[in-house]
C-alpha positions in Angstrom: -88.4 162.3 113.9 -87.4 166.1 114.0 -86.4 169.0 111.6 -83.5 168.8 112.6 -82.3 165.4 111.5 -83.8 164.9 108.6 -82.2 168.2 107.8 -78.6 167.0 108.8 -79.0 163.6 107.1 -80.7 165.0 104.0 -79.4 168.7 103.9 -80.8 169.0 100.3 -84.1 168.1 101.1 -86.8 170.7 101.2 -88.8 170.0 103.8 -92.3 171.9 105.7 -92.9 172.5 109.3 -96.6 172.7 111.1 -98.8 173.2 108.0 -102.5 173.0 108.8 -104.8 170.8 106.3 -106.2 173.5 104.6 -103.5 174.2 103.1 -102.4 170.6 102.0 -106.0 169.0 100.8 -109.5 169.7 99.9 -111.1 168.5 102.3 -109.0 171.0 104.7 -110.7 169.2 107.7 -108.3 168.7 111.0 -107.6 171.1 113.5 -103.5 170.1 113.8 -101.2 171.2 111.9 -98.7 168.6 110.2 -95.4 168.6 112.0 -93.1 167.4 109.3 -94.0 167.5 105.4 -90.5 166.4 103.6 -91.0 166.6 99.4 -88.3 164.4 98.2 -86.9 165.6 94.2 -86.9 162.4 92.9 -87.0 158.3 93.1 -83.7 158.1 94.8 -83.7 160.9 96.9 -87.7 159.0 97.8 -85.9 155.6 98.5 -83.1 157.3 100.9 -85.3 158.7 102.7 -88.0 155.7 102.8 -84.9 153.8 103.9 -83.9 156.2 106.6 -86.8 156.6 108.6 -87.7 152.7 108.2 -84.5 152.1 109.8 -86.0 153.9 113.0 -89.8 152.5 112.9 -91.0 156.3 111.6 -94.5 156.6 111.2 -95.1 157.4 106.9 -98.2 159.2 105.3 -98.2 159.9 101.7 -99.7 162.8 100.4 -100.0 163.3 96.7 -102.6 166.4 95.6 -104.6 165.7 98.7 -108.1 165.3 97.2 -109.7 162.3 99.3 -107.2 162.6 102.7 -108.7 163.4 105.8 -106.8 165.7 108.2 -107.0 164.9 112.1 -107.0 167.0 115.4 -103.8 165.1 116.8 -100.3 166.0 115.4 -99.3 163.1 112.9 -96.3 161.3 114.9 -94.6 160.8 111.5 -93.6 162.4 108.6 -96.0 162.9 105.9 -93.5 162.3 102.2 -95.7 164.9 99.3 -94.8 164.1 96.1 -94.8 167.5 94.3 -91.8 168.0 92.6 -91.4 168.2 88.7 -90.0 165.1 88.3 -93.3 163.4 89.9 -95.0 165.8 87.3 -93.2 164.9 84.8 -95.0 163.8 81.2 -93.9 161.8 78.0 -95.3 160.1 75.1 -93.6 157.7 72.3 -96.1 155.8 70.3 -99.0 155.4 71.8 -97.6 155.1 75.3 -97.9 158.0 77.6 -95.8 157.8 80.9 -96.2 160.4 84.5 -94.8 160.5 87.4 -97.7 160.0 90.4 -98.1 163.3 91.3 -99.1 164.1 87.5 -103.1 165.5 87.8 -105.2 163.2 86.1 -107.2 166.0 84.3 -103.9 167.6 83.1 -102.6 164.0 81.9 -106.1 164.1 80.3 -105.3 167.4 78.4 -101.7 166.2 77.3 -102.9 162.8 75.8 -105.8 164.6 73.5 -103.0 167.2 72.2 -101.4 164.2 70.8 -104.2 162.4 69.4 -104.5 159.7 71.9 -107.7 158.4 73.1 -109.1 156.7 76.1 -108.7 158.9 79.0 -111.2 161.4 78.4 -113.8 159.0 81.2 -111.4 159.8 83.7 -110.5 163.3 83.0 -112.4 164.2 85.7 -111.3 162.7 88.6 -109.3 165.9 90.2 -107.0 163.8 91.9 -102.8 162.4 91.0 -101.8 159.7 88.8 -100.8 158.1 91.9 -103.6 158.2 93.6 -105.6 157.7 90.7 -103.5 153.6 90.4 -103.5 152.9 94.4 -107.3 153.0 94.4 -107.7 152.2 90.6 -110.6 155.4 90.2 -112.9 155.6 87.5 -115.6 157.2 85.9 -118.4 156.4 83.2 -117.5 152.3 83.3 -114.3 153.1 83.0 -111.2 152.2 85.1 -107.4 153.6 85.6 -106.1 149.7 85.5 -107.7 149.4 82.2 -105.9 151.9 80.4 -102.4 151.1 82.1 -99.7 149.2 80.9 -96.7 149.9 83.8 -96.8 150.8 87.2 -93.6 151.4 89.2 -92.6 152.3 92.8 -90.9 152.3 96.1 -91.3 149.9 98.6 -91.3 152.0 102.3 -87.8 150.3 102.9 -86.3 152.1 100.2 -86.1 149.2 97.4 -87.6 149.5 94.3 -90.8 148.3 93.0 -92.1 147.4 89.1 -95.2 145.2 87.9 -97.0 145.2 84.3 -100.4 146.2 85.3 -101.1 143.0 83.8 -100.1 141.2 87.0 -101.6 142.7 88.8 -105.2 141.8 89.9 -107.5 144.9 89.8 -110.6 145.3 91.3 -113.4 147.4 92.3 -111.9 150.7 93.8 -108.9 148.3 95.0 -105.8 146.2 93.9 -103.0 143.9 94.4 -100.7 146.2 94.6 -98.5 145.5 98.1 -99.3 148.1 100.3 -95.9 148.7 101.5 -95.4 150.4 98.0 -95.6 154.0 97.4 -95.7 154.3 93.5 -94.3 156.5 92.2 -94.7 156.5 88.2 -97.3 154.9 85.2 -97.3 153.7 81.5 -101.0 154.0 79.8 -101.0 152.6 76.6 -103.8 154.8 74.5 -105.6 154.8 71.5 -104.0 156.3 68.9 -105.1 158.7 65.4 -108.1 159.9 67.7 -109.0 163.2 66.3 -107.7 166.2 69.0 -110.8 168.0 69.3 -113.3 165.4 69.8 -111.2 164.2 72.7 -111.1 167.3 73.7 -114.5 168.4 73.8 -114.9 164.6 75.1 -113.0 165.8 78.1 -115.4 169.0 78.2 -118.4 167.4 77.8 -117.2 165.6 81.0 -116.4 168.6 83.2 -119.3 169.8 82.6 -120.9 166.9 83.9 -118.6 167.0 87.1 -119.7 170.6 87.4 -123.3 170.1 87.3 -123.6 167.2 89.0 -120.8 168.2 92.1 -121.4 170.7 95.1 -119.2 173.6 95.3 -117.2 173.8 98.1 -114.4 172.1 100.0 -114.8 168.5 99.8 -112.9 165.1 99.5 -115.2 164.5 96.6 -117.5 161.3 97.3 -117.6 160.0 101.0 -118.4 156.3 100.1 -117.8 153.6 97.6 -120.7 153.3 95.9 -122.3 149.4 96.4 -124.0 149.3 93.2 -125.3 151.0 90.0 -128.5 150.0 91.6 -127.5 151.0 95.3 -125.4 154.6 94.6 -124.3 155.5 98.2 -125.7 159.0 98.0 -129.2 157.8 97.3 -128.6 155.3 100.0 -128.1 158.3 102.3 -130.5 160.5 100.4 -132.8 157.4 101.6 -132.0 157.4 105.0 -133.1 161.0 105.6 -130.0 162.7 105.8 -129.5 165.0 103.1 -128.4 168.0 104.5 -127.7 167.2 108.2 -124.8 169.0 109.7 -122.7 168.7 112.3 -120.1 170.7 113.3 -118.7 172.5 110.7 -119.1 169.8 108.2 -122.3 169.2 106.3 -123.7 166.4 103.8 -124.3 168.4 100.6 -128.1 169.1 100.0 -127.1 168.7 96.0 -125.1 165.3 96.8 -125.3 163.2 99.7 -122.1 161.6 98.7 -120.1 164.7 99.1 -119.5 165.8 102.8 -118.8 169.6 103.3 -116.4 171.7 105.6 -118.0 174.9 105.9 -116.0 176.5 108.0 -112.6 174.9 110.0 -114.8 171.4 110.9 -112.8 168.8 112.7 -111.5 165.4 112.5 -114.2 164.5 115.2 -116.8 165.8 113.4 -115.6 163.6 110.2 -116.5 160.6 112.8 -119.2 161.4 114.0 -120.8 162.5 110.7 -119.2 158.5 108.6 -120.5 157.0 112.0 -124.4 158.2 111.7 -124.5 157.8 108.3 -122.8 154.0 108.5 -125.4 153.1 111.3 -128.7 154.7 109.3 -127.6 152.9 105.7 -126.6 149.8 107.7 -130.1 149.4 109.5 -132.3 150.3 106.5 -130.2 148.7 104.0 -128.4 146.2 105.3 -125.0 147.4 103.2 -122.1 149.0 105.3 -121.1 152.1 103.1 -116.8 152.2 102.8 -115.1 155.2 103.3 -113.3 156.6 99.9 -111.4 159.6 102.1 -108.2 158.6 103.3 -107.2 159.2 107.0 -103.9 160.2 107.9 -104.4 158.7 111.3 -104.5 154.7 110.7 -107.0 154.9 113.6 -109.8 157.3 112.3 -111.3 154.3 110.2 -111.3 151.8 112.6 -112.8 154.1 115.0 -115.5 154.6 112.4 -116.0 151.0 112.1 -116.3 150.1 115.8 -119.7 151.5 116.0 -121.4 149.6 113.4 -118.6 146.9 112.6 -120.2 144.5 109.6 -120.2 141.1 109.5 -117.7 138.6 109.1 -118.3 135.5 105.8 -116.4 132.7 105.2 -116.6 132.0 101.3 -115.7 128.8 100.9 -114.8 127.4 97.1 -112.7 125.4 94.9 -114.0 121.8 96.5 -112.5 118.7 94.8 -115.4 117.9 92.3 -115.4 117.8 88.6 -116.8 121.8 88.7 -114.5 123.1 90.9 -113.1 125.8 87.9 -116.6 127.0 88.4 -116.5 126.9 91.6 -113.3 129.2 91.6 -115.3 131.7 89.5 -118.3 130.9 91.9 -116.5 132.3 94.9 -114.7 135.2 93.7 -117.7 136.9 92.4 -119.8 136.3 95.4 -116.7 137.6 97.6 -116.4 140.3 95.7 -120.0 141.8 96.1 -120.2 141.0 99.6 -116.8 143.3 99.6 -118.5 146.2 97.7 -121.7 145.3 100.6 -118.9 146.4 103.4 -118.6 143.1 104.6 -115.7 141.5 105.5 -115.0 138.4 103.9 -112.4 135.8 104.1 -112.0 133.6 101.1 -111.0 129.9 101.5 -110.3 127.3 98.9 -111.4 124.1 100.9 -110.3 120.9 99.2 -111.7 118.7 102.1 -114.8 118.6 104.1 -113.3 119.7 107.0 -114.3 122.4 109.9 -111.9 125.0 109.2 -110.5 127.9 112.5 -111.8 130.6 109.7 -115.5 129.1 109.5 -115.3 129.1 113.2 -114.6 132.4 113.6 -116.7 134.0 111.2 -120.3 134.7 111.7 -121.6 133.5 108.9 -120.5 130.5 106.0 -120.8 131.1 102.5 -120.6 127.8 100.4 -119.9 128.8 97.1 -118.8 125.0 95.7 -120.3 122.8 93.2 -120.7 119.3 93.1 -119.1 116.9 95.6 -119.2 117.3 99.4 -120.1 120.8 98.8 -122.9 120.6 97.6 -124.3 116.9 98.7 -125.4 118.0 102.2 -121.9 116.1 103.4 -120.5 119.8 104.4 -123.7 121.1 105.3 -123.7 118.5 108.0 -120.9 119.5 109.3 -121.4 123.0 109.8 -124.7 121.9 111.2 -123.3 119.6 114.1 -120.9 122.1 114.8 -123.5 124.8 115.0 -122.2 127.1 112.7 -124.7 129.0 110.1 -123.9 129.0 106.6 -125.9 130.5 103.9 -128.2 127.8 101.5 -130.3 124.7 102.6 -129.7 122.1 105.3 -128.1 118.5 105.3 -131.6 117.1 104.3 -132.1 119.2 101.2 -128.8 119.4 100.2 -129.2 115.7 99.6 -131.9 115.4 97.5 -131.5 118.0 95.6 -128.0 117.1 94.6 -128.8 113.6 94.1 -131.1 113.7 90.8 -133.2 109.8 91.7 -134.3 111.2 94.6 -135.4 114.7 93.4 -137.2 112.4 90.6 -139.2 110.3 93.6 -139.8 113.6 95.6 -141.4 115.2 92.3 -143.5 111.7 91.6 -144.3 112.0 95.4 -146.0 115.9 95.4 -147.7 114.7 91.9 -145.0 117.2 89.9 -144.7 117.2 86.1 -141.4 115.2 84.9 -140.3 113.3 82.4 -140.4 109.2 82.2 -138.0 108.1 83.8 -136.2 104.6 85.1 -132.5 103.6 86.7 -129.6 101.3 85.4 -127.0 99.6 87.2 -123.8 97.7 86.1 -126.1 95.1 86.5 -128.9 95.6 85.1 -127.6 97.3 81.7 -131.6 96.7 79.7 -133.1 99.6 78.6 -135.9 100.5 80.7 -139.1 99.1 78.9 -141.1 101.7 79.9 -139.2 104.6 78.1 -138.8 105.3 74.2 -135.6 107.3 72.7 -134.2 109.5 72.1 -133.5 109.1 76.2 -131.0 111.3 78.6 -128.5 109.1 80.6 -127.6 111.1 83.5 -125.0 110.8 86.2 -127.5 111.4 89.7 -125.0 113.4 91.4 -123.3 115.7 89.4 -123.9 118.5 88.3 -123.2 121.6 85.8 -124.2 118.8 83.0 -121.0 116.5 84.1 -122.4 113.3 83.5 -125.2 113.6 81.0 -125.4 111.9 77.4 -127.9 111.9 74.9 -128.4 108.5 73.4 -130.8 108.4 70.1 -130.9 105.1 69.7 -130.2 101.2 70.6 -126.8 101.4 69.0 -125.9 103.9 71.2 -127.5 102.8 74.4 -123.9 101.0 75.4 -121.4 103.3 74.6 -123.2 106.0 76.4 -124.0 103.7 79.7 -120.2 103.1 79.4 -119.2 107.0 78.9 -121.7 107.6 82.2 -120.5 104.6 84.7 -117.2 106.7 85.3 -119.7 109.0 87.2 -121.8 106.1 89.2 -122.8 103.4 89.7 -126.2 103.8 89.4 -127.5 106.1 86.4 -130.8 108.1 85.8 -132.4 107.8 82.2 -135.2 110.0 81.4 -136.8 110.3 78.5 -135.9 113.1 75.9 -138.1 116.4 76.0 -138.3 119.1 73.4 -139.3 122.0 74.0 -138.1 125.4 75.4 -135.8 125.8 78.2 -136.2 127.6 81.3 -134.7 128.2 84.8 -136.9 129.5 87.6 -134.6 131.3 90.9 -136.1 131.8 93.9 -134.3 134.1 96.6 -135.6 133.8 99.6 -139.0 131.8 98.5 -139.6 134.7 96.2 -139.9 133.4 92.8 -137.5 135.7 90.2 -138.9 135.7 86.9 -138.0 132.9 84.0 -134.9 132.7 81.8 -135.2 131.5 78.8 -132.0 129.3 77.1 -131.1 129.5 73.2 -127.9 127.2 72.9 -126.7 126.9 70.1 -126.7 123.3 69.8 -130.2 123.0 71.0 -128.5 121.2 74.5 -127.1 123.0 77.1 -123.8 121.6 77.9 -120.6 122.3 79.4 -120.0 124.1 76.0 -123.0 126.1 75.6 -122.6 127.0 79.4 -119.0 128.2 80.3 -117.1 127.5 75.9 -118.8 128.6 73.2 -116.2 126.9 70.9 -119.8 126.4 68.9 -121.5 129.6 69.9 -122.7 131.6 72.3 -125.6 130.6 74.3 -128.4 133.2 74.0 -130.6 134.1 77.4 -133.7 135.8 77.7 -135.3 137.5 80.3 -138.5 137.2 80.8 -138.5 134.5 78.3 -139.8 135.4 74.3 -141.0 132.7 73.6 -143.4 131.6 76.5 -147.5 133.2 77.1 -147.6 134.6 80.7 -149.7 131.9 82.1 -147.0 129.2 80.9 -144.2 131.0 82.7 -146.4 131.8 85.6 -147.6 128.0 85.9 -143.9 127.0 86.1 -143.0 129.6 88.8 -145.8 127.7 91.0 -144.4 124.5 90.1 -140.9 125.8 91.2 -142.1 127.2 94.4 -143.9 124.2 95.2 -140.5 122.0 94.8 -139.1 124.3 96.6 -141.4 124.1 100.1 -141.1 119.9 99.4 -137.8 119.6 99.2 -137.3 122.0 103.1 -134.6 124.5 100.6 -134.1 127.6 101.9 -132.5 130.9 101.2 -131.7 129.5 97.3 -132.2 127.3 94.6 -132.5 127.8 90.9 -135.3 125.0 89.4 -134.5 123.9 85.5 -137.6 123.3 83.0 -138.5 122.2 79.4 -141.9 123.6 78.7 -143.3 121.5 75.5 -145.1 122.9 72.5 -148.0 122.1 74.5 -147.3 124.1 77.3 -146.8 121.7 79.9 -143.2 122.6 82.0 -141.7 119.4 82.8 -139.0 120.2 85.7 -135.5 118.6 85.2 -133.9 118.7 88.1 -132.8 121.6 90.6 -130.1 123.5 92.2 -129.3 123.9 95.6 -126.5 125.6 95.7 -126.3 127.5 91.7 -123.0 129.4 90.0 -122.8 132.6 90.7 -120.2 133.6 87.9 -120.7 136.8 85.2 -122.6 134.4 82.7 -124.9 132.7 85.8 -128.7 132.3 86.0 -129.8 133.0 88.7 -127.5 136.5 89.0 -129.2 137.8 85.7 -132.5 136.7 87.2 -131.8 139.1 90.1 -130.6 142.2 88.1 -133.5 141.7 85.6 -135.4 142.5 88.4 -133.5 145.3 89.7 -132.0 143.3 92.5 -128.2 143.7 92.5 -125.7 140.9 92.8 -124.4 142.7 96.3 -128.1 143.0 97.2 -129.1 139.7 96.7 -125.4 138.0 98.3 -126.5 140.1 101.2 -129.8 139.4 101.8 -128.6 135.6 101.9 -126.5 136.2 104.5 -128.9 137.8 106.6 -131.0 135.0 106.0 -128.7 132.6 107.8 -127.5 135.1 110.3 -131.5 135.0 111.4 -131.9 131.3 112.0 -130.9 129.4 114.3 -127.6 127.2 115.0 -129.3 123.7 116.1 -128.4 120.7 113.6 -131.4 120.0 110.8 -134.2 117.7 111.6 -134.0 114.2 109.6 -137.9 114.5 111.1 -139.9 114.3 107.5 -136.9 113.8 105.8 -138.1 114.6 102.3 -136.6 111.4 100.3 -138.7 110.9 97.8 -139.4 107.4 99.2 -142.8 106.1 98.4 -144.8 106.3 101.3 -146.0 102.1 101.2 -142.6 101.3 101.1 -142.3 103.3 104.9 -145.2 102.0 105.8 -144.2 98.4 105.5 -140.9 99.1 107.0 -142.5 100.7 110.5 -144.6 97.5 110.5 -141.6 94.8 110.2 -139.5 96.8 113.0 -142.9 97.0 115.7 -143.4 93.0 114.1 -139.7 92.1 115.0 -139.8 93.9 118.8 -143.2 91.7 119.4 -141.1 89.1 118.4 -138.3 89.9 120.8 -141.0 90.4 124.1 -142.9 87.0 123.1 -139.9 84.8 122.7 -138.3 86.3 126.1 -141.1 85.8 128.3 -141.7 82.2 126.4 -137.9 81.5 127.7 -138.3 83.1 131.2 -141.6 81.0 132.2 -139.6 77.9 130.6 -136.7 78.7 132.7 -139.0 78.9 135.4 -140.2 75.9 135.1 -136.9 73.5 134.3 -134.9 75.5 137.4 -137.7 74.4 140.3 -136.7 70.5 139.0 -133.5 71.0 137.8 -130.6 73.3 137.1 -130.5 72.7 133.5 -133.4 75.6 133.4 -130.9 78.8 133.8 -129.5 78.9 130.6 -133.4 79.4 129.6 -133.8 82.1 131.4 -130.5 83.9 131.4 -131.0 84.0 127.4 -135.5 85.4 127.9 -134.0 88.1 130.6 -131.1 88.8 127.7 -134.1 89.3 125.0 -135.9 91.4 127.6 -133.1 93.5 128.2 -132.5 94.3 124.7 -136.1 95.8 124.6 -135.1 98.2 127.1 -131.7 99.0 125.2 -133.6 99.4 121.7 -135.9 101.9 123.2 -133.1 103.5 125.2 -130.8 104.3 121.4 -134.2 105.4 119.9 -134.7 107.9 122.5 -131.3 109.1 122.2 -131.4 109.4 118.6 -134.2 111.6 118.8 -132.3 113.7 121.2 
């Protein structure tokens, strides 16, 4: 595209040629001038221009105030469009709604709102960019994001067609959203709070500017170079702990005041920038396992690809949804895990699966991260498929998953390893009588459900049959255990490290589905560490939890639930090998209390999976919880049966040979004996292949 072509088609369009990046960006990085900058006056001209350029497949880069842009050392092969006209800077106010163009500077918008006695924008007032850029990246500060105050966004697609959406219809996340990438934002509306004193809001804005002045380094920069991983792991701290504060590459320097700022001390080039960012990403990845995500936007699309190829992040396929009764919780958990891993810099594919099958996405991923609750996703079925496909995945293997999911098998294991658990029994559809060894009240549980699905408390014999009928819809075999009164706690284990216990105080005294997710009967309280138990009792429960983790051959993550009696005895209720990761979930709460962010927790589980062999899990030593006497008797019976076959074979062969000497009637006896003998060799061969 040439200046003459644009002038001929748009004679009134303002066009600038060969402009250096030092004049149009705050960073000033990039040695090649910009060949063409077009500055449309309004939405209509912008739409016509975009349609014209799109039809000719001309590259376009949209530029606002240029406060977070890095230029190029090569001439941009296209047109840079800058929305800096009065139309795109206009501000209008009606009641508590403030409307503005995309080129409106955020500090000016905040001041205008304050003068109109509208509050809410002050936390964002220190961000130096435009409204368009703030919306596009969901900019935020001081716990407030742009999306929190938005009412409506409008724009134009790259093909020239108009676009508009209510903020509530857009998905918003940390430094991003679901606005289509081909949308050029032209304006926005913010819904603010009316009635705040102008002086109060202006004082808040002034205080924010002063904080920024004290925190941010002076000099040419593009603001923060990288997104923060989490409140526990800000990017500047990670870079500083790598010993890279003050690093210099060419005319580019890591600020000695704040390590998340890169300063252009002269005429820094794009190559200086690429080299610097590669070093910083590589160092943080090696030391902390995070992959820093760039906040600075490059003019050249290839710039970020060149940076990432130096230290490519793993691809993680997060599986969520499933087909069990816990599908909705799984969808929430999977979304939280995917967001955390993305903030940690990983590449993430989020897959909603409804059947147990290996997909192409799983096969191409470095690690599979199941966030499935209940059903095939948690009972070892999926894990077995992944093992057979030799794919690495987060969480326990198929053997341990099957055991933990099955409350009856878990009970048998707890009895085998002598850990305290409530007295229990099994009832079936054909054997419904109340167990003689138990006393009311009891808990009736479907053995392979989670999240308190299929659990009923029974207080008397009058309630017994109704409770069984309600629970048999989940399973033909039910666990019945005596109800134990006491303090309910849960103990998470991450990578064989025990976290602090969480005390659960539910409003109804029973941590059921409502207490976990719905809150119709009041909100559940959580205390980490527990407020009602002495340290020695908590330590004993932690010791029991770790023993259970290892005895069940779990790995990566497990949550063990307890009831602690008034006498200080921790009774294990059950384990959960794929615990929830919603905002209310217990494991993230305990991790946070220990100073472990969700980003650190999820990434550590990914790395644990990456270090493992892809070989299928061996069934040897399977922790079935079955009584040892049964195992011994089964083995003895098997060998007696084989011995009987061999004796019978030799007797038949002997008789056949004897009769065959005198008459041909001996051949059937001889043939039968030979077949029995051959069957022994076949049995031996099959056992040999099974071990392989």
